[in-house]
Gaussian input, Z-matrix of N, CA and C with variables (Angstrom, degrees):
# hf/3-21g

backbone

0 1
 N
 C     1     B1
 C     2     B2     1     A1
 N     3     B3     2     A2     1     D1
 C     4     B4     3     A3     2     D2
 C     5     B5     4     A4     3     D3
 N     6     B6     5     A5     4     D4
 C     7     B7     6     A6     5     D5
 C     8     B8     7     A7     6     D6
 N     9     B9     8     A8     7     D7
 C    10    B10     9     A9     8     D8
 C    11    B11    10    A10     9     D9
 N    12    B12    11    A11    10    D10
 C    13    B13    12    A12    11    D11
 C    14    B14    13    A13    12    D12
 N    15    B15    14    A14    13    D13
 C    16    B16    15    A15    14    D14
 C    17    B17    16    A16    15    D15
 N    18    B18    17    A17    16    D16
 C    19    B19    18    A18    17    D17
 C    20    B20    19    A19    18    D18
 N    21    B21    20    A20    19    D19
 C    22    B22    21    A21    20    D20
 C    23    B23    22    A22    21    D21
 N    24    B24    23    A23    22    D22
 C    25    B25    24    A24    23    D23
 C    26    B26    25    A25    24    D24
 N    27    B27    26    A26    25    D25
 C    28    B28    27    A27    26    D26
 C    29    B29    28    A28    27    D27
 N    30    B30    29    A29    28    D28
 C    31    B31    30    A30    29    D29
 C    32    B32    31    A31    30    D30
 N    33    B33    32    A32    31    D31
 C    34    B34    33    A33    32    D32
 C    35    B35    34    A34    33    D33
 N    36    B36    35    A35    34    D34
 C    37    B37    36    A36    35    D35
 C    38    B38    37    A37    36    D36
 N    39    B39    38    A38    37    D37
 C    40    B40    39    A39    38    D38
 C    41    B41    40    A40    39    D39
 N    42    B42    41    A41    40    D40
 C    43    B43    42    A42    41    D41
 C    44    B44    43    A43    42    D42
 N    45    B45    44    A44    43    D43
 C    46    B46    45    A45    44    D44
 C    47    B47    46    A46    45    D45
 N    48    B48    47    A47    46    D46
 C    49    B49    48    A48    47    D47
 C    50    B50    49    A49    48    D48
 N    51    B51    50    A50    49    D49
 C    52    B52    51    A51    50    D50
 C    53    B53    52    A52    51    D51
 N    54    B54    53    A53    52    D52
 C    55    B55    54    A54    53    D53
 C    56    B56    55    A55    54    D54
 N    57    B57    56    A56    55    D55
 C    58    B58    57    A57    56    D56
 C    59    B59    58    A58    57    D57
 N    60    B60    59    A59    58    D58
 C    61    B61    60    A60    59    D59
 C    62    B62    61    A61    60    D60
 N    63    B63    62    A62    61    D61
 C    64    B64    63    A63    62    D62
 C    65    B65    64    A64    63    D63
 N    66    B66    65    A65    64    D64
 C    67    B67    66    A66    65    D65
 C    68    B68    67    A67    66    D66
 N    69    B69    68    A68    67    D67
 C    70    B70    69    A69    68    D68
 C    71    B71    70    A70    69    D69
 N    72    B72    71    A71    70    D70
 C    73    B73    72    A72    71    D71
 C    74    B74    73    A73    72    D72
 N    75    B75    74    A74    73    D73
 C    76    B76    75    A75    74    D74
 C    77    B77    76    A76    75    D75
 N    78    B78    77    A77    76    D76
 C    79    B79    78    A78    77    D77
 C    80    B80    79    A79    78    D78
 N    81    B81    80    A80    79    D79
 C    82    B82    81    A81    80    D80
 C    83    B83    82    A82    81    D81
 N    84    B84    83    A83    82    D82
 C    85    B85    84    A84    83    D83
 C    86    B86    85    A85    84    D84
 N    87    B87    86    A86    85    D85
 C    88    B88    87    A87    86    D86
 C    89    B89    88    A88    87    D87
 N    90    B90    89    A89    88    D88
 C    91    B91    90    A90    89    D89
 C    92    B92    91    A91    90    D90
 N    93    B93    92    A92    91    D91
 C    94    B94    93    A93    92    D92
 C    95    B95    94    A94    93    D93
 N    96    B96    95    A95    94    D94
 C    97    B97    96    A96    95    D95
 C    98    B98    97    A97    96    D96
 N    99    B99    98    A98    97    D97
 C   100   B100    99    A99    98    D98
 C   101   B101   100   A100    99    D99
 N   102   B102   101   A101   100   D100
 C   103   B103   102   A102   101   D101
 C   104   B104   103   A103   102   D102
 N   105   B105   104   A104   103   D103
 C   106   B106   105   A105   104   D104
 C   107   B107   106   A106   105   D105
 N   108   B108   107   A107   106   D106
 C   109   B109   108   A108   107   D107
 C   110   B110   109   A109   108   D108
 N   111   B111   110   A110   109   D109
 C   112   B112   111   A111   110   D110
 C   113   B113   112   A112   111   D111
 N   114   B114   113   A113   112   D112
 C   115   B115   114   A114   113   D113
 C   116   B116   115   A115   114   D114
 N   117   B117   116   A116   115   D115
 C   118   B118   117   A117   116   D116
 C   119   B119   118   A118   117   D117
 N   120   B120   119   A119   118   D118
 C   121   B121   120   A120   119   D119
 C   122   B122   121   A121   120   D120
 N   123   B123   122   A122   121   D121
 C   124   B124   123   A123   122   D122
 C   125   B125   124   A124   123   D123
 N   126   B126   125   A125   124   D124
 C   127   B127   126   A126   125   D125
 C   128   B128   127   A127   126   D126
 N   129   B129   128   A128   127   D127
 C   130   B130   129   A129   128   D128
 C   131   B131   130   A130   129   D129
 N   132   B132   131   A131   130   D130
 C   133   B133   132   A132   131   D131
 C   134   B134   133   A133   132   D132
 N   135   B135   134   A134   133   D133
 C   136   B136   135   A135   134   D134
 C   137   B137   136   A136   135   D135
 N   138   B138   137   A137   136   D136
 C   139   B139   138   A138   137   D137
 C   140   B140   139   A139   138   D138
 N   141   B141   140   A140   139   D139
 C   142   B142   141   A141   140   D140
 C   143   B143   142   A142   141   D141
 N   144   B144   143   A143   142   D142
 C   145   B145   144   A144   143   D143
 C   146   B146   145   A145   144   D144
 N   147   B147   146   A146   145   D145
 C   148   B148   147   A147   146   D146
 C   149   B149   148   A148   147   D147
 N   150   B150   149   A149   148   D148
 C   151   B151   150   A150   149   D149
 C   152   B152   151   A151   150   D150
 N   153   B153   152   A152   151   D151
 C   154   B154   153   A153   152   D152
 C   155   B155   154   A154   153   D153
 N   156   B156   155   A155   154   D154
 C   157   B157   156   A156   155   D155
 C   158   B158   157   A157   156   D156
 N   159   B159   158   A158   157   D157
 C   160   B160   159   A159   158   D158
 C   161   B161   160   A160   159   D159
 N   162   B162   161   A161   160   D160
 C   163   B163   162   A162   161   D161
 C   164   B164   163   A163   162   D162
 N   165   B165   164   A164   163   D163
 C   166   B166   165   A165   164   D164
 C   167   B167   166   A166   165   D165
 N   168   B168   167   A167   166   D166
 C   169   B169   168   A168   167   D167
 C   170   B170   169   A169   168   D168
 N   171   B171   170   A170   169   D169
 C   172   B172   171   A171   170   D170
 C   173   B173   172   A172   171   D171
 N   174   B174   173   A173   172   D172
 C   175   B175   174   A174   173   D173
 C   176   B176   175   A175   174   D174
 N   177   B177   176   A176   175   D175
 C   178   B178   177   A177   176   D176
 C   179   B179   178   A178   177   D177
 N   180   B180   179   A179   178   D178
 C   181   B181   180   A180   179   D179
 C   182   B182   181   A181   180   D180

   B1=1.4394
   B2=1.5244
   B3=1.3260
   B4=1.4600
   B5=1.5209
   B6=1.3322
   B7=1.4576
   B8=1.5242
   B9=1.3240
   B10=1.4553
   B11=1.5181
   B12=1.3349
   B13=1.4555
   B14=1.5182
   B15=1.3307
   B16=1.4484
   B17=1.5272
   B18=1.3297
   B19=1.4450
   B20=1.5061
   B21=1.3338
   B22=1.4629
   B23=1.5246
   B24=1.3313
   B25=1.4554
   B26=1.5174
   B27=1.3364
   B28=1.4600
   B29=1.5184
   B30=1.3409
   B31=1.4650
   B32=1.5174
   B33=1.3263
   B34=1.4598
   B35=1.5266
   B36=1.3369
   B37=1.4619
   B38=1.5128
   B39=1.3462
   B40=1.4646
   B41=1.5274
   B42=1.3250
   B43=1.4646
   B44=1.5284
   B45=1.3178
   B46=1.4629
   B47=1.5238
   B48=1.3395
   B49=1.4656
   B50=1.5231
   B51=1.3122
   B52=1.4595
   B53=1.5233
   B54=1.3187
   B55=1.4530
   B56=1.5304
   B57=1.3046
   B58=1.4589
   B59=1.5191
   B60=1.3207
   B61=1.4668
   B62=1.5252
   B63=1.3553
   B64=1.4566
   B65=1.5244
   B66=1.3229
   B67=1.4673
   B68=1.5199
   B69=1.3519
   B70=1.4643
   B71=1.5209
   B72=1.3240
   B73=1.4641
   B74=1.5200
   B75=1.3102
   B76=1.4561
   B77=1.5163
   B78=1.3120
   B79=1.4593
   B80=1.5163
   B81=1.3255
   B82=1.4576
   B83=1.5214
   B84=1.3243
   B85=1.4647
   B86=1.5241
   B87=1.3204
   B88=1.4623
   B89=1.5221
   B90=1.3241
   B91=1.4519
   B92=1.5140
   B93=1.3184
   B94=1.4602
   B95=1.5225
   B96=1.3299
   B97=1.4543
   B98=1.5177
   B99=1.3216
   B100=1.4623
   B101=1.5146
   B102=1.3135
   B103=1.4564
   B104=1.5089
   B105=1.2990
   B106=1.4594
   B107=1.5185
   B108=1.3019
   B109=1.4668
   B110=1.5239
   B111=1.3341
   B112=1.4591
   B113=1.5191
   B114=1.2938
   B115=1.4580
   B116=1.5170
   B117=1.3217
   B118=1.4565
   B119=1.5205
   B120=1.3192
   B121=1.4538
   B122=1.5193
   B123=1.2968
   B124=1.4548
   B125=1.5229
   B126=1.3078
   B127=1.4588
   B128=1.5215
   B129=1.2949
   B130=1.4560
   B131=1.5051
   B132=1.2905
   B133=1.4590
   B134=1.5097
   B135=1.3212
   B136=1.4601
   B137=1.5207
   B138=1.3412
   B139=1.4634
   B140=1.5262
   B141=1.3278
   B142=1.4574
   B143=1.5279
   B144=1.3127
   B145=1.4597
   B146=1.5205
   B147=1.3235
   B148=1.4564
   B149=1.5169
   B150=1.3244
   B151=1.4537
   B152=1.5235
   B153=1.3339
   B154=1.4595
   B155=1.5289
   B156=1.3156
   B157=1.4679
   B158=1.5214
   B159=1.3175
   B160=1.4609
   B161=1.5323
   B162=1.3363
   B163=1.4696
   B164=1.5265
   B165=1.3274
   B166=1.4543
   B167=1.5337
   B168=1.3197
   B169=1.4470
   B170=1.5152
   B171=1.3257
   B172=1.4487
   B173=1.5207
   B174=1.3256
   B175=1.4599
   B176=1.5120
   B177=1.3405
   B178=1.4669
   B179=1.5173
   B180=1.3306
   B181=1.4663
   B182=1.5009
   A1=109.06
   A2=115.46
   A3=123.13
   A4=113.26
   A5=117.48
   A6=122.07
   A7=108.38
   A8=116.68
   A9=121.63
   A10=109.87
   A11=116.47
   A12=122.43
   A13=107.46
   A14=116.22
   A15=121.75
   A16=107.99
   A17=117.53
   A18=121.18
   A19=109.75
   A20=115.93
   A21=122.85
   A22=106.95
   A23=116.26
   A24=121.87
   A25=107.63
   A26=116.86
   A27=121.19
   A28=108.14
   A29=115.44
   A30=121.64
   A31=108.78
   A32=116.52
   A33=122.60
   A34=106.50
   A35=116.65
   A36=120.04
   A37=109.33
   A38=116.90
   A39=118.81
   A40=112.05
   A41=116.66
   A42=121.91
   A43=108.87
   A44=116.59
   A45=122.01
   A46=109.21
   A47=116.64
   A48=121.92
   A49=107.62
   A50=116.83
   A51=120.72
   A52=109.89
   A53=115.34
   A54=122.76
   A55=107.99
   A56=116.78
   A57=121.94
   A58=107.12
   A59=116.16
   A60=122.65
   A61=111.58
   A62=115.39
   A63=121.31
   A64=115.30
   A65=118.22
   A66=122.20
   A67=109.20
   A68=116.74
   A69=119.81
   A70=110.12
   A71=115.11
   A72=122.19
   A73=107.26
   A74=118.18
   A75=120.30
   A76=110.59
   A77=114.84
   A78=122.30
   A79=106.13
   A80=116.86
   A81=121.48
   A82=113.10
   A83=118.65
   A84=120.79
   A85=112.64
   A86=117.99
   A87=120.55
   A88=111.03
   A89=118.18
   A90=121.78
   A91=114.09
   A92=117.90
   A93=120.80
   A94=112.10
   A95=117.49
   A96=120.73
   A97=111.58
   A98=116.35
   A99=122.18
   A100=108.01
   A101=116.02
   A102=118.29
   A103=113.24
   A104=115.11
   A105=123.40
   A106=112.21
   A107=115.72
   A108=121.80
   A109=107.88
   A110=115.94
   A111=120.80
   A112=109.55
   A113=116.65
   A114=122.59
   A115=107.16
   A116=116.89
   A117=120.64
   A118=110.15
   A119=115.19
   A120=121.82
   A121=107.47
   A122=116.35
   A123=120.67
   A124=107.85
   A125=116.75
   A126=121.07
   A127=111.18
   A128=114.23
   A129=118.79
   A130=113.10
   A131=115.91
   A132=124.30
   A133=117.82
   A134=119.01
   A135=120.05
   A136=113.94
   A137=116.91
   A138=121.30
   A139=109.78
   A140=116.70
   A141=122.45
   A142=107.29
   A143=116.23
   A144=121.12
   A145=109.30
   A146=115.75
   A147=122.34
   A148=107.73
   A149=116.88
   A150=122.24
   A151=107.43
   A152=115.86
   A153=120.76
   A154=109.38
   A155=117.57
   A156=123.07
   A157=113.15
   A158=117.92
   A159=121.66
   A160=107.81
   A161=115.61
   A162=121.37
   A163=109.02
   A164=116.44
   A165=122.39
   A166=107.56
   A167=115.97
   A168=121.38
   A169=109.29
   A170=117.83
   A171=120.73
   A172=108.57
   A173=116.13
   A174=121.39
   A175=110.35
   A176=118.10
   A177=120.07
   A178=110.80
   A179=116.27
   A180=120.23
   A181=111.88
   D1=142.80
   D2=-179.87
   D3=63.60
   D4=24.12
   D5=175.59
   D6=-131.90
   D7=153.05
   D8=178.49
   D9=-81.88
   D10=140.82
   D11=168.72
   D12=-95.13
   D13=157.14
   D14=177.43
   D15=-113.81
   D16=121.60
   D17=179.49
   D18=-121.42
   D19=132.08
   D20=177.81
   D21=-120.91
   D22=135.18
   D23=179.44
   D24=-129.75
   D25=129.48
   D26=176.93
   D27=-121.99
   D28=125.34
   D29=-178.04
   D30=-121.17
   D31=126.95
   D32=174.30
   D33=-134.99
   D34=103.52
   D35=-173.44
   D36=63.14
   D37=-124.25
   D38=177.28
   D39=-100.82
   D40=13.71
   D41=176.31
   D42=-93.92
   D43=115.55
   D44=-177.98
   D45=-120.78
   D46=128.36
   D47=174.60
   D48=-121.63
   D49=137.81
   D50=178.83
   D51=-129.32
   D52=146.56
   D53=176.18
   D54=-128.70
   D55=137.53
   D56=174.78
   D57=-121.43
   D58=116.22
   D59=-177.24
   D60=51.92
   D61=41.43
   D62=176.09
   D63=85.22
   D64=-7.64
   D65=-179.42
   D66=-98.36
   D67=125.91
   D68=-178.87
   D69=-69.36
   D70=140.13
   D71=178.05
   D72=-125.38
   D73=150.84
   D74=179.46
   D75=-128.98
   D76=144.07
   D77=173.79
   D78=-153.99
   D79=100.07
   D80=-174.18
   D81=-62.45
   D82=-22.28
   D83=-178.59
   D84=-74.72
   D85=-23.67
   D86=-176.22
   D87=-58.33
   D88=-45.73
   D89=-176.48
   D90=-67.63
   D91=-14.48
   D92=-179.13
   D93=-88.68
   D94=-8.46
   D95=-179.58
   D96=-75.63
   D97=159.08
   D98=177.26
   D99=-132.71
   D100=144.77
   D101=174.90
   D102=129.91
   D103=-149.59
   D104=-174.18
   D105=-86.72
   D106=169.32
   D107=174.14
   D108=-79.13
   D109=131.39
   D110=178.88
   D111=-129.69
   D112=147.05
   D113=174.01
   D114=-107.40
   D115=125.57
   D116=-172.19
   D117=-135.49
   D118=146.09
   D119=168.79
   D120=-128.90
   D121=160.47
   D122=175.47
   D123=-93.03
   D124=141.89
   D125=-175.33
   D126=-70.31
   D127=159.31
   D128=175.08
   D129=153.56
   D130=130.39
   D131=167.00
   D132=51.63
   D133=36.12
   D134=176.02
   D135=67.15
   D136=33.89
   D137=179.97
   D138=-62.95
   D139=136.84
   D140=173.08
   D141=-112.27
   D142=129.82
   D143=-177.25
   D144=-126.68
   D145=138.26
   D146=174.30
   D147=-129.64
   D148=144.10
   D149=177.13
   D150=-106.71
   D151=142.16
   D152=-173.79
   D153=-142.86
   D154=138.27
   D155=173.30
   D156=53.84
   D157=52.07
   D158=178.32
   D159=-79.95
   D160=127.38
   D161=179.73
   D162=-130.28
   D163=136.32
   D164=173.63
   D165=-113.31
   D166=129.59
   D167=-179.96
   D168=-129.15
   D169=124.30
   D170=175.68
   D171=-79.46
   D172=126.10
   D173=-178.53
   D174=-89.54
   D175=147.00
   D176=177.18
   D177=-65.16
   D178=148.14
   D179=-179.62
   D180=-79.80

C-alpha cells in the first residue's frame, strides 16, 4: 500500500507476456483480444489506482 508497482507487458502478435514487480504472470486469454490498449483493475473495497510513467516502445522484428 502507498507504493508503486512495476508492470511490464510484451506483445508479439497474439503472444502476450506480463510481469508484475519482476514476477512473470500468464493469462492465455489476453493474446486473443483485439482492439486498443486498455488499463483495467478489478473492483473491490474502494481501491484507488493511479497510473504513472506509461511508456510504449515498438520492438524490432
